[in-house]
LUMLO-605681 format. One line per field, with one value per residue: residue number from 1; residue in one letter; x, y, z negated of N, C-alpha, C, O in turn. Coordinates in Angstrom, 1 decimal, always signed. Example, Ala and Ser with C-alpha at 12.3 -4.5 7.8 and 13.67 -1.06 7.14 Angstrom:
REM residues 2
n = c(1/2)
res = c(A/S)
n.x = c(+13.2/+12.8)
n.y = c(-5.7/-2.2)
n.z = c(-7.8/-7.1)
ca.x = c(+12.3/+13.7)
ca.y = c(-4.5/-1.1)
ca.z = c(-7.8/-7.1)
c.x = c(+13.2/+12.9)
c.y = c(-3.3/+0.0)
c.z = c(-7.8/-7.9)
o.x = c(+14.2/+13.4)
o.y = c(-3.3/+1.1)
o.z = c(-8.5/-8.0)
***
This chain:
REM residues 55
n = c(1/2/3/4/5/6/7/8/9/10/11/12/13/14/15/16/17/18/19/20/21/22/23/24/25/26/27/28/29/30/31/32/33/34/35/36/37/38/39/40/41/42/43/44/45/46/47/48/49/50/51/52/53/54/55)
res = c(M/V/W/Q/L/R/K/C/V/K/C/N/M/Y/T/L/H/K/D/T/C/P/V/C/G/G/A/V/K/L/P/H/P/A/K/F/S/P/D/D/K/Y/L/K/Y/R/M/A/A/K/R/G/Q/E/A)
n.x = c(+84.1/+81.6/+81.6/+83.1/+81.7/+80.1/+77.7/+76.6/+75.1/+74.2/+73.9/+73.2/+74.9/+76.9/+80.0/+83.6/+85.1/+86.1/+85.8/+84.6/+82.2/+83.1/+82.0/+80.1/+81.2/+80.2/+79.1/+79.7/+78.1/+77.6/+75.7/+74.2/+71.9/+71.7/+72.6/+70.1/+68.7/+67.0/+67.0/+67.1/+68.0/+67.3/+65.1/+62.5/+63.1/+64.0/+61.7/+59.9/+61.3/+61.0/+58.2/+58.0/+57.8/+58.7/+60.5)
n.y = c(+163.8/+164.1/+166.1/+164.9/+163.1/+162.0/+161.8/+159.9/+161.0/+159.7/+156.7/+156.8/+156.0/+156.2/+157.7/+158.3/+159.5/+162.4/+163.2/+161.3/+158.9/+155.6/+153.4/+153.6/+155.7/+158.2/+161.7/+163.2/+164.6/+166.8/+165.4/+166.8/+169.2/+172.8/+175.1/+176.1/+179.3/+181.6/+184.2/+184.7/+186.6/+186.3/+184.8/+185.6/+186.0/+183.5/+181.9/+183.1/+182.5/+179.8/+179.6/+180.5/+183.1/+186.6/+188.7)
n.z = c(-114.3/-113.2/-111.3/-109.3/-108.2/-105.2/-102.5/-99.8/-96.8/-94.8/-95.6/-98.2/-100.2/-103.1/-103.9/-104.7/-102.8/-101.0/-98.4/-96.2/-96.1/-97.4/-96.6/-94.3/-92.9/-92.6/-93.4/-96.6/-99.5/-102.4/-104.9/-106.9/-108.1/-107.7/-110.5/-112.9/-113.3/-115.4/-114.7/-112.0/-109.2/-106.7/-106.2/-105.2/-102.6/-101.7/-102.1/-100.2/-97.9/-98.0/-97.6/-95.2/-94.7/-94.5/-96.9)
ca.x = c(+83.8/+80.4/+81.6/+83.8/+80.7/+79.6/+76.6/+76.6/+73.8/+73.6/+73.5/+72.8/+75.8/+77.7/+81.4/+84.3/+85.9/+85.7/+85.6/+83.8/+81.7/+84.0/+81.1/+79.6/+81.9/+79.2/+79.4/+79.2/+77.7/+77.3/+74.1/+73.7/+71.2/+72.3/+72.2/+69.0/+68.8/+65.8/+67.4/+67.5/+67.9/+67.0/+64.0/+61.4/+63.5/+64.1/+60.4/+59.5/+61.7/+60.3/+56.9/+58.2/+57.5/+59.9/+60.1)
ca.y = c(+163.0/+164.5/+167.0/+164.2/+162.1/+162.3/+160.9/+159.9/+161.6/+158.7/+155.5/+157.1/+155.4/+157.1/+157.4/+159.4/+160.1/+163.8/+163.5/+160.6/+157.6/+154.4/+152.3/+153.9/+156.8/+159.4/+162.9/+163.2/+166.0/+166.8/+165.0/+167.5/+170.4/+174.1/+175.4/+177.0/+180.6/+182.3/+185.7/+184.5/+187.8/+185.9/+184.0/+185.9/+185.7/+182.0/+181.5/+183.6/+181.7/+178.5/+179.5/+180.9/+184.6/+187.5/+189.4)
ca.z = c(-113.4/-112.7/-110.1/-108.4/-107.4/-103.8/-102.0/-98.3/-96.2/-93.8/-96.0/-99.5/-101.1/-103.8/-103.6/-105.1/-101.8/-100.7/-96.9/-95.4/-96.9/-97.0/-96.2/-92.9/-92.3/-92.7/-94.2/-98.0/-100.2/-103.8/-105.1/-108.0/-107.8/-108.3/-111.7/-113.0/-114.0/-115.4/-114.3/-110.6/-108.6/-105.3/-106.2/-104.4/-101.1/-101.4/-102.1/-99.2/-96.9/-98.0/-97.2/-93.8/-94.4/-94.8/-98.1)
c.x = c(+82.5/+80.6/+82.6/+83.0/+80.3/+78.6/+76.7/+75.3/+73.3/+73.2/+73.1/+73.6/+76.6/+79.0/+82.2/+85.2/+85.3/+85.5/+84.6/+83.4/+82.7/+83.2/+80.7/+80.4/+81.0/+79.6/+78.9/+78.9/+77.6/+75.9/+73.5/+72.9/+71.9/+71.9/+71.1/+69.2/+67.5/+65.9/+67.8/+67.1/+67.2/+65.9/+62.9/+61.9/+63.5/+62.5/+59.6/+60.0/+61.3/+59.0/+56.9/+57.8/+58.8/+59.5/+60.1)
c.y = c(+163.2/+165.2/+166.2/+163.4/+162.7/+161.4/+161.1/+160.3/+160.6/+157.5/+155.7/+156.3/+156.3/+156.7/+158.5/+159.9/+161.6/+163.9/+162.7/+159.4/+156.4/+153.4/+152.4/+155.0/+158.3/+160.5/+162.7/+164.6/+165.7/+166.4/+165.9/+169.1/+171.7/+174.4/+176.5/+178.3/+181.3/+183.8/+185.7/+185.7/+187.5/+185.0/+184.3/+185.8/+184.4/+181.4/+181.9/+182.9/+180.3/+178.5/+180.0/+182.3/+185.5/+188.2/+190.9)
c.z = c(-112.7/-111.2/-109.0/-107.5/-106.2/-103.3/-100.4/-97.7/-95.2/-94.5/-97.5/-100.6/-101.9/-103.8/-104.4/-103.9/-101.3/-99.2/-96.3/-96.5/-96.4/-96.4/-94.6/-92.2/-92.0/-93.6/-95.5/-98.5/-101.6/-104.1/-106.3/-107.5/-108.3/-109.7/-111.8/-113.7/-114.2/-114.9/-112.8/-109.8/-107.2/-105.1/-105.3/-102.8/-100.7/-101.3/-100.8/-97.9/-96.7/-97.5/-95.6/-93.5/-94.7/-96.0/-97.8)
o.x = c(+82.3/+79.9/+82.8/+83.3/+80.2/+78.5/+76.9/+74.3/+72.1/+72.1/+72.7/+73.1/+77.0/+79.3/+81.6/+86.1/+84.0/+84.8/+83.7/+84.0/+83.0/+83.8/+80.9/+80.2/+81.4/+80.5/+77.9/+79.3/+77.6/+75.0/+72.3/+73.4/+72.6/+70.8/+71.0/+69.9/+66.9/+64.9/+68.7/+65.9/+66.5/+65.7/+62.3/+61.1/+63.1/+62.2/+58.7/+59.3/+61.3/+58.6/+55.9/+57.5/+59.8/+58.3/+59.8)
o.y = c(+162.6/+164.9/+166.8/+163.0/+164.0/+160.2/+162.2/+159.7/+160.6/+157.1/+154.7/+156.1/+157.3/+155.5/+159.5/+160.7/+161.8/+164.9/+163.3/+159.0/+156.2/+152.6/+151.5/+155.1/+159.2/+160.3/+162.1/+165.7/+164.5/+167.1/+165.7/+169.9/+171.6/+174.1/+177.5/+178.3/+181.6/+184.5/+186.4/+186.0/+188.4/+184.4/+183.5/+185.4/+184.0/+180.5/+181.2/+182.7/+179.7/+177.5/+179.9/+182.7/+185.0/+188.5/+191.7)
o.z = c(-111.6/-110.2/-107.9/-106.4/-106.1/-103.8/-99.9/-98.2/-94.8/-94.1/-98.1/-101.6/-101.3/-103.7/-104.7/-104.2/-101.4/-98.8/-95.8/-97.5/-95.2/-95.6/-93.7/-91.0/-91.3/-94.4/-95.7/-97.9/-102.0/-103.5/-106.6/-106.7/-109.3/-110.1/-111.1/-114.7/-113.2/-114.7/-112.4/-109.8/-106.7/-104.1/-104.6/-101.9/-99.6/-100.4/-100.3/-96.9/-95.6/-96.8/-94.9/-92.4/-95.2/-96.2/-98.7)
***
């Protein structure tokens, strides 16, 4: 059930619909963060992009 849950980006309501929010008709996305890995190969690139620099 965890991966079926979606959150509307427009009204912040949770739903099980995969396409649009049944309340407001807005787009939905997965509300869960990406899995954490201590062996992240791309960490320095993401941190540089977050700071607005190139690696």
